[in-house]
N, C-alpha and C positions, 0 to 999 in steps of 0.2 A: 505443442510443447509446454502445457502445464499441466505439468505434471508436479502432485505435490509434495512440498517442503519433505513431509513426512518419508514418503520413497527417494529423495533424493540425499537427505543428509540426517539418517534418522530422525525427522522430528524436529531435530531444530526448529526453533524458530525465526532463526537468520537464516536469510535465503543466499547460502551459497552456491547454489545454480547458479544466478544470477551473477554476485559476485566474483566467480568463475567467469564468465564470458567477458565482462566488463575490465576484466582483469588481461585478457588474451587481446582483445582488441576494443578501443572505449566509448564504440556503436553497437548497438544491439535492435536490430527492427523485424517482427516478425507479424505477419496477417495468421491467427490461430480461430480457427474456428469449430474445435471439439469442446465438449464441455468442460468446465472448471471441474479441477479434481485437489484445490485447495482446502483444506480444513482447517486451518489454521489463520489467526494474525503473523506476518511477519513482515520484515525489512530487511533492508539491503544497502549498498551502496550504491552510488549513484543516483541520478533524476527517472523519474519513471513518469511515462508521458501515454496517459490511455486513451484510445480512441474505437471509441464506437460504432462500428460500420449497422450491424444489424442486430436486435434484441432487445431486453431491454432486464434489468436488475436493478443491482445498488453495489454502492464501493462504501464500504468503513474505512474512511482515511483520518486517521487521529482520533480525534471526538465527532469526527464531522460524519454525516449520510449521504453519499448523493446517490441522485435515483438516475440510471444508467440508460442510455436509449440512443437509437439511431442519430448520431450528430453529437454524442457529449466528447466532452477532452475533458480528463482527470489529470492534472499535475502534481507530482508526490513528489517531496523534497527527499534527500536524500537523508534513510535512517527511521523514515515516521512510519512507525506500524500500521498497514493495512490488510483489507482483503474485500474481491469481489464478490457478490454472486449474482446467478443470474436464474431465471424461470427456468426448473427442471422441463425436460421433451422438448423446448423452443430452440430454435438457433440459434446461436450466439457466436457472432462476428467479429472481431477487434485485433486494432495493429497495437502492440506494445511496444513503444521507444524506450529504450534506455542509453544512458547517457554519462561516459563516468564524471567526475564532478575535475576533472584533471584536465580533458576536453572541451570542458566549459572556461575554464579557466584560460585554457591556449587561445580560446577565441576572444579574449580580452586580451591579450599580447597582442592578438594580431591588429584588432581594433585599437588601441591605444594611445592614439591619438585625439580619440574624441570620449575615450575612460569609460567604453562599453562594456562592464561586466553581466553579461546574461545572470548570472548566479545570483550577482547581490539585486539584482532589480527582482527576480523572481522571488526573492528572501525579505526583500523589501515590501512587497506585494501583497503576498499570503508568506506566514514564517514556515507552513506547513505544508499547504496545499492549498488548491482553486480549482475550479469547475466551470468550464464554460459550454453555453450551446451554443453551437455554431448554425448558422444561416445555409441554406440549401448549397449557395454558391460556394462559402467557405469547406463545407462538408466534402464538396466534388473536389475544392484544389486541394485538399490536406489528403484523402484518399487516395488523388494519383499520383501526390507528391510522397506519401510512406509507399507506394506501391514502388517508385522507382528507387527508392532509397534501400527497401528490401533486395530488389532485383539487383541492384548495384556492388551490395555488401556480398549478395549470393554469386556472383559471377568473377567479382574482383580485375577487371579486364585492367589492359597500362592504363594507369593514373588514373585508376579509379577515385583515388581520395579525393581528387580536386571536384566528382562527381558528388561524393559523400560529401565536400564544403561546399558545394552549391546547392545541395537537397537541406542540409541543416541553414544555411542563411533563407534560403525562403522559408524553414518551419519556424523561424525564429522573429522573421519579420512578419509571416502569419501570426503568431501567438501574441507578441509585443501588439499588435492592430489588435487582437481581441481584447484586450485589457478595458476596464469599464463593463462590459460583458459578463465578468466574471457570476459566478451566481452562488456564491460565499453564503450570501442573506437576499432573502427575498425569493430564493429560484422559484418556479413553478413544483411547488411539489404539495403532494395532496395532504389533506389531514393525517390519516396514517402513518404517510412518511416523516410528517412533522413530529407526531409522537414519539415515534421511535428513534428520531434520531435525538429526540431532548433524553428519551430513557438511554440510550446512549452515551452521550454528555455526564449526564447523570452520574451512571455509573462510572466512567471512565474518572469524574471528578472524585470520585467517593470509594475506589477501588480498595483504598490502603482499610476503611474502615470495616467494621461490620454490619455488613447488610443481608437487609430480611426484604422479602418483597414486600411485606407490609408497608416498608419505610415507600418501596415507589408508589406503591398505591395511595400515600397519604399523599401523593406530591400530584400525581396526573389523574385528570377524570377518567378511568377506566378500568373494567371490570376485570379480575383475576382472570379469568378463564380467556375474557378477551385479550388482555395482555400477554397472557403465554402463546396464546394464537398466534396473536398480530406480529408480535417478536419474534418466533420462530419463521412464521412464513416470510418475512422480510428477511431476515439475515441469514436462516440456515441452522443458526444454533438456538440451544434454549436458553435463556439469562443466565442460569446458575454456569452452563457449560461455558459461557462468552466471559463470564467473570472469572473462572477457575482458569483461562486459555490465555487472558488477560495475565492475571495475576503470573501466572508460569511464566510467559513471555515474559515480563518487568524481572523476574528471579533470574533467571537466564540472563540478562544483560547487565545484570547486578556483578551476577557470577565471575563474567566475563571482563568485565569492566573495573569491578572495584577489588581489592583485596577484604570485605567485610565476612565478619562469621558467618557462617551459614542459618543457625540460630538469629541474628540480625537481619538477613535478607528476609530469611521467613515471614518476621515481623514487620519489616519496611513495606512490602507488600501487599499484607490482609489476610495470612495465613495465620492465626494466632494459634494453632493448634500443630506441633515443631511435626509431632507424629504423621497427620492430617498430609501437612505440607510434603513430606518424604514420600507418602504414598502418592502424592498428584505425582509429583516429579519422578518417580518411576516409571508408574504409567504413562504417563506423556513423553520421555524420552528416553527409556530402558536404560537410564543411569541413573545413580545418585547425586545429589546436586556436588561431591566431592569430585566426582569421576566425571562429569559433565567438565567442570570446571578446570581439569589437568589436560581432559580430552581437548576442548577449547583451545588452553594452552598450547599445546602438540599443534593443533593443525596452523594456529599463529606462528611459528617457528618455520612448519616447512613451504 
């Protein structure tokens, strides 16, 4: 089911596919074994819990780059930009659990005597994302739990929602028990992963500026050729393309969420040349910025 955002919603970086099935039912759980086909940074409503069962790769979430391998669990807050990568020609199996924000608040209502808010706890722990390395027993427990949840959601037998609630209770008890083992800092990353993670953080922090490769070379102890090769190998994208995609995604959000003129949007996201902005936007979305804004408003009304 890992079809690209491009295939599903015309290259929009807002993942309407996820938004749609969460609107239909507040929980979606699926084991995916096909290669990743997502070529864009994207975001969606609801929480995403990404559990790798087999294979290796990396996950860019916000300004973090997390290593992926069997036993990693990544938690992504609603609306946070993300994109997974994996080593090509290798099996990559992962469970993707998506949960509607309303359902999370519903759990809070159930547990109101203890004022338990899962969403508030997750937000307080890590505003955008967190990443865990599970032990073998934890990995086995979570794999069985998500397999049970996926089957329950597919079969929808009588009273299945009680079984869904049981699975979710066990899942959150496991997740909250992992706190302290989060790998946001001090995680066992290689020097190359650390370097590219730092480069990504720098690009994201300065995406509104006029950036050049020489700026990166001044900040990081690496040759030009090694930086290019390592970035491409780790993220699946060139530095130039990553920066362009990131700026484009920011522009889309501003067009949808604000009434800023197109020229201001272009300037705010780092496109100094308005004609270049129009070219990149049309190439990436098949729409002009005004057309994109109009279409987004129409879809929100439907």
